[in-house]
C-alpha positions in Angstrom: 137.9 82.6 16.6 135.7 83.6 19.6 138.5 82.6 22.0 140.9 84.7 20.1 138.6 87.7 20.1 137.8 87.4 23.8 141.4 87.0 24.8 142.3 90.2 26.6 146.0 89.4 26.1 145.7 89.3 22.3 146.8 92.2 20.3 143.9 94.5 19.5 144.4 94.0 15.7 144.1 90.3 16.0 141.0 90.5 18.1 139.5 93.0 15.6 140.3 90.6 12.7 138.6 87.7 14.6 135.5 89.8 15.2 135.4 91.0 11.6 135.5 87.4 10.5 132.8 86.6 13.0 130.5 89.3 11.6 131.2 88.3 8.0 130.2 84.7 8.6 127.2 85.1 10.8 125.5 88.4 9.8 123.0 86.7 7.4 121.3 84.6 10.1 121.0 87.6 12.4 119.7 89.8 9.6 117.2 87.1 8.4 115.9 86.6 12.0 115.2 90.4 12.2 113.5 90.4 8.9 111.2 87.6 9.9 110.5 89.4 13.1 108.9 92.1 11.0 111.7 94.7 10.6 112.0 96.3 7.2 115.2 95.9 5.1 116.9 99.0 6.3 116.0 98.7 10.0 117.1 95.0 9.9 120.4 95.9 8.4 121.0 98.7 10.8 120.0 96.5 13.8 122.3 93.8 12.5 125.2 96.3 12.4 124.2 97.6 15.8 124.1 94.1 17.3 127.6 93.3 16.2 128.8 96.7 17.3 127.2 96.1 20.6 129.0 92.8 21.0 132.3 94.4 20.2 131.8 97.4 22.5 130.5 95.4 25.4 132.7 92.4 24.7 129.6 90.2 24.8 131.4 87.6 22.8 133.7 87.0 25.7 130.8 85.3 27.5 130.6 82.6 24.8 131.6 79.4 26.6 131.8 76.1 24.9 130.9 74.4 28.2 127.5 76.1 28.1 126.4 74.8 24.7 126.3 75.7 21.0 127.5 79.1 19.7 124.4 79.2 17.4 122.2 79.3 20.5 124.4 81.8 22.4 124.3 84.3 19.5 120.5 84.0 19.1 120.0 84.6 22.8 122.3 87.6 22.7 120.4 89.0 19.7 117.0 88.6 21.4 118.3 90.4 24.5 119.8 93.1 22.4 116.5 93.9 20.5 114.6 93.5 23.7 116.7 96.2 25.4 116.8 98.5 22.3 113.3 99.8 22.7 114.4 103.2 21.4 115.7 102.3 17.9 118.1 105.2 18.0 120.1 103.2 20.6 120.6 100.5 18.0 120.6 102.0 14.6 123.4 103.5 12.6 126.1 102.1 14.9 127.9 99.8 12.5 131.2 101.6 12.8 131.8 101.2 9.0 130.9 97.6 8.9 129.9 96.6 5.4 127.2 94.0 5.2 126.8 92.0 2.0 123.6 92.8 0.2 121.2 89.8 0.0 120.1 89.0 -3.5 116.5 89.3 -4.5 116.0 85.6 -4.2 117.2 85.5 -0.6 115.1 88.5 0.3 112.0 86.8 -1.3 112.6 83.6 0.6 112.6 85.5 3.9 109.4 87.3 2.9 107.7 84.1 1.7 108.5 82.1 4.8 105.3 82.9 6.5 105.0 79.4 7.9 108.4 79.6 9.5 109.1 81.1 12.9 111.9 83.6 13.1 114.0 81.1 15.0 113.6 78.6 12.1 114.7 81.2 9.6 117.7 82.0 11.7 118.7 78.3 11.9 118.3 77.8 8.2 120.5 80.8 7.4 123.0 79.6 10.0 123.2 76.3 8.0 123.6 78.2 4.8 126.4 80.4 6.2 128.3 77.3 7.4 128.0 75.6 4.0 129.1 78.8 2.3 132.1 79.1 4.6 133.1 75.5 4.0 132.9 76.0 0.2 134.9 79.2 0.5 137.6 77.4 2.4 137.6 74.6 -0.2 137.8 77.1 -3.1 140.8 78.8 -1.4 142.6 75.4 -1.0 142.0 74.6 -4.6 143.2 78.0 -5.7 146.4 77.6 -3.7 146.9 74.2 -5.3 146.4 75.6 -8.8 143.1 73.9 -9.3 140.7 76.8 -9.2 139.2 75.9 -12.6 138.7 72.4 -11.6 136.9 73.5 -8.5 134.6 75.8 -10.5 133.8 72.9 -12.8 133.0 70.4 -10.0 131.5 72.7 -7.5 127.9 72.3 -8.8 128.1 68.6 -8.0 129.6 68.9 -4.5 126.4 69.1 -2.5 123.6 68.1 -4.8 121.7 64.9 -5.7 122.5 63.0 -8.8 119.1 63.9 -10.3 119.8 67.7 -10.1 123.5 67.5 -11.0 125.2 68.9 -14.1 125.6 65.9 -16.5 129.1 64.5 -16.6 129.2 64.8 -20.4 128.9 68.6 -20.0 131.6 68.7 -17.3 134.0 66.7 -19.5 133.6 69.2 -22.3 134.1 72.1 -19.9 137.2 70.7 -18.2 138.7 68.7 -21.1 139.4 65.9 -18.6 138.5 62.2 -18.9 135.4 61.0 -17.1 137.4 58.7 -14.8 139.6 61.7 -13.8 136.6 63.8 -13.1 135.0 61.2 -10.9 138.2 60.7 -8.9 138.6 64.5 -8.4 134.9 64.9 -7.4 135.2 62.1 -4.8 138.3 63.7 -3.4 136.7 67.2 -3.2 133.5 65.8 -1.7 135.6 64.1 1.1 137.5 67.3 1.7 134.3 69.4 1.7 132.7 67.1 4.3 135.8 67.3 6.5 135.9 71.1 6.3 132.1 71.4 7.0 132.6 69.1 10.1 135.4 71.4 11.2 133.2 74.5 10.8 130.5 72.8 12.9 133.0 71.6 15.5 134.0 75.2 16.1 130.4 76.0 17.2 129.6 73.1 19.6 130.9 72.0 23.0 132.1 68.4 22.4 133.3 66.6 19.3 130.5 64.0 19.9 127.9 66.8 19.3 129.1 67.4 15.7 126.9 64.7 14.1 123.8 65.8 15.9 124.3 69.4 15.0 125.0 68.5 11.4 121.8 66.4 11.2 119.8 69.3 12.7 121.4 71.9 10.3 120.8 69.6 7.3 117.1 69.5 8.3 117.0 73.3 8.6 118.9 73.7 5.3 116.3 71.7 3.4 113.3 73.0 5.2 110.7 74.7 3.1 
């Protein structure tokens, strides 16, 4: 996605679509970092929009190089530089260019506010992990919808990434889906395998080498379950 956006030979519409997708996936980690840094809700939202607008205007994303490490680290360093340079908030605020940021729910906002023991970098990493998980689940949902299995996905989704202790009982799932228990178990195993493959693919797009995927996954799993 970054390579497509930074390719000067790409059609501007394609580059803009890639950048829009970039902002959609990663705005929550950026926003959460700013909130933990002490910015209020509105200022953090405006700074988030300003940061992505700055990347677009200055083509800062073109400097993202797989040979230099993880995209997660690159984006955080770029954000710190941005807020360090934007001493006058008028330079950063109200520059989203029409970008629409999804509103965090009250629970997410409360988690950011409560995370007094976390450093801003830790909040950023946790939200990064959450964003990748959400992106993987969205891709899996789209695949199921295209295969005519949207209802099955909705039924099995609560069990995709949870422990057996906290999962929805199979008896309840059989009632909801009107499928036999053996069929449900088979479909769940298939979806879990596909979910893991998609999540690995999402992580692979943010690291330098394929061999770094497992290390990054372990780190993000720790960040995801922190707190």
